[in-house]
C-alpha positions as CSV (number, residue, x, y, z in Angstrom):
1,M,-4.5,-27.0,-9.7
2,K,-3.5,-28.0,-6.0
3,E,-1.8,-25.3,-3.9
4,Q,1.0,-27.3,-3.3
5,D,1.7,-27.7,-7.3
6,F,1.4,-23.6,-7.7
7,N,4.5,-21.3,-7.8
8,I,4.0,-17.9,-8.2
9,K,7.6,-17.2,-8.8
10,E,7.6,-20.3,-11.8
11,E,3.9,-18.7,-13.3
12,Y,5.3,-15.0,-12.8
13,E,8.4,-15.8,-15.4
14,K,6.0,-17.5,-17.8
15,L,3.9,-14.3,-17.7
16,K,7.4,-12.2,-17.7
17,K,8.0,-14.3,-20.8
18,K,4.7,-12.9,-22.6
19,Y,5.8,-9.2,-21.5
20,P,9.7,-9.1,-20.8
21,E,9.4,-5.3,-19.6
22,L,8.1,-6.5,-16.5
23,P,10.1,-6.1,-13.2
24,A,11.8,-8.9,-12.0
25,Y,9.4,-11.3,-9.5
26,E,12.1,-10.6,-6.6
27,K,11.5,-6.8,-6.9
28,L,7.7,-7.1,-6.9
29,N,7.5,-9.6,-4.5
30,K,10.1,-7.6,-1.9
31,E,7.7,-4.7,-2.6
32,F,4.2,-6.1,-2.7
33,E,4.5,-9.9,-1.2
34,L,3.6,-11.8,-4.0
35,Y,3.7,-14.8,-2.2
36,S,0.6,-14.7,-0.8
37,I,-1.2,-15.1,-4.7
38,K,-2.4,-18.6,-4.4
39,D,-3.8,-19.0,-7.6
40,K,-2.4,-19.0,-11.4
41,D,-5.8,-18.2,-12.9
42,Y,-5.5,-14.6,-14.6
43,L,-2.6,-13.8,-12.6
44,I,-1.6,-10.0,-13.6
45,F,-4.8,-9.3,-12.1
46,S,-4.1,-11.2,-8.9
47,I,-1.1,-9.2,-8.7
48,N,-2.1,-6.1,-9.5
49,K,-5.2,-6.7,-6.7
50,R,-2.8,-7.9,-3.9
51,I,-0.6,-4.7,-4.9
52,S,-4.2,-2.3,-4.3
53,E,-4.7,-4.5,-0.7
54,Y,-1.5,-3.0,-0.2
55,V,-2.1,0.3,-0.8
56,S,-5.3,0.2,0.7
57,F,-3.7,-0.7,3.9
58,F,-1.2,2.2,3.4
59,C,-4.5,4.8,2.5
60,R,-6.8,2.9,5.7
61,M,-3.5,4.4,7.9
62,I,-3.4,7.7,6.5
63,E,-6.5,7.9,6.6
64,S,-7.0,7.6,10.8
65,I,-4.0,10.8,10.9
66,L,-6.0,12.8,8.4
67,F,-9.6,12.6,9.8
68,P,-8.8,11.4,13.9
69,N,-12.8,10.7,15.5
70,A,-13.7,10.2,18.8
71,G,-13.9,6.3,18.1
72,N,-10.2,5.3,17.0
73,L,-8.3,7.1,19.9
74,I,-5.1,5.6,18.3
75,G,-5.8,7.4,15.2
76,A,-6.7,10.5,17.3
77,Y,-3.6,10.0,19.2
78,E,-1.0,9.9,16.5
79,S,-2.5,13.0,14.4
80,K,-2.0,15.4,17.1
81,S,2.3,14.3,16.4
82,F,1.6,16.4,13.4
83,N,1.5,19.9,12.2
84,D,-0.4,21.5,9.6
85,S,2.1,21.6,6.8
86,E,2.3,18.1,7.6
87,K,-0.4,16.9,7.4
88,Q,-0.8,19.1,3.6
89,K,2.0,17.0,2.7
90,I,0.3,13.8,4.3
91,G,-2.9,14.9,2.0
92,D,-1.2,14.7,-0.8
93,I,0.1,11.6,-0.1
94,H,-3.0,10.6,0.5
95,K,-4.7,11.7,-2.3
96,E,-1.7,10.2,-4.7
97,L,-2.4,6.7,-3.1
98,M,-6.3,6.9,-4.0
99,F,-5.6,7.5,-7.5
100,I,-3.5,4.4,-7.0
101,E,-5.8,2.5,-5.6
102,R,-8.7,3.9,-7.7
103,E,-6.7,3.1,-11.1
104,L,-6.4,-0.4,-9.9
105,M,-9.7,-1.2,-9.1
106,I,-10.7,-0.2,-12.8
107,I,-7.9,-2.2,-14.2
108,H,-9.4,-5.0,-12.1
109,L,-13.3,-4.6,-13.8
110,K,-12.1,-4.0,-17.4
111,K,-9.5,-7.0,-17.1
112,D,-7.4,-5.2,-19.7
113,E,-4.0,-7.3,-19.2
114,K,-2.1,-4.9,-21.1
115,A,-3.5,-2.0,-19.1
116,A,-2.5,-4.5,-16.1
117,V,1.2,-4.4,-17.4
118,A,1.5,-0.5,-18.1
119,Y,0.0,0.1,-14.5
120,I,2.6,-2.2,-12.8
121,L,5.3,-0.5,-14.6
122,S,4.2,2.7,-13.8
123,L,3.8,1.6,-10.2
124,T,7.3,0.8,-9.6
125,K,8.9,3.2,-10.9
126,R,6.8,6.0,-8.4
127,W,7.0,3.2,-5.4
128,E,10.4,4.4,-4.0
129,K,9.6,7.6,-3.0
130,I,5.7,6.6,-2.4
131,K,7.3,4.0,0.1
132,K,10.0,6.5,1.5
133,D,6.9,8.9,2.3
134,I,4.9,6.1,3.7
135,I,8.3,5.0,6.3
136,W,8.4,9.1,7.0
137,I,4.9,8.9,8.3
138,S,5.0,5.5,9.9
139,E,8.0,6.8,11.7
140,K,5.7,10.0,12.8
141,M,3.0,8.2,14.1
142,K,5.6,5.5,16.4
143,E,7.4,9.0,17.6
144,A,4.0,9.8,18.8
145,W,4.2,6.7,21.5
146,E,7.8,7.7,22.4
147,I,6.9,11.4,23.4
148,E,5.8,11.6,26.9
149,D,2.3,13.5,26.6
150,K,2.4,15.5,29.6
151,E,-1.4,16.5,29.0
152,H,-2.9,12.6,28.7
153,K,-0.3,11.2,31.0
154,N,-2.8,10.1,33.8
155,N,-6.1,10.1,31.8
156,Y,-7.6,6.4,31.6
157,F,-9.7,5.9,28.0
158,G,-10.9,3.0,29.4
């Protein structure tokens, strides 16, 4: 099938007829950017893979806060804006995201379509809370750059 012939929304609607419990395309697309999927073969697994990529991005972002190192000065700088209690909360969020990432990996490897559908349903019910947590972390990371750090004001990192 040529790329221009593929319409993810139309293909998703076909999948939704088979699994009516799936969330609306618009909801999934808004949250996980399904529009980037370019192939209809094994669509449900492509959707799960896309969600996994999305979750993985946030896992790596959070890891830079939880495990700052000299090789990643940005993560080390941002990490300082979180206190120990906040880092504990971030650790719990990271654990939840890692569980999601691993579950999606297993579903992808097993190629169990019903499990893939069930997991999408489960995840979309939890996603709003997870997203709020990620937004909170992102806002705190941004604040690290807004607050003047007198200790490092005149340091050169190059």
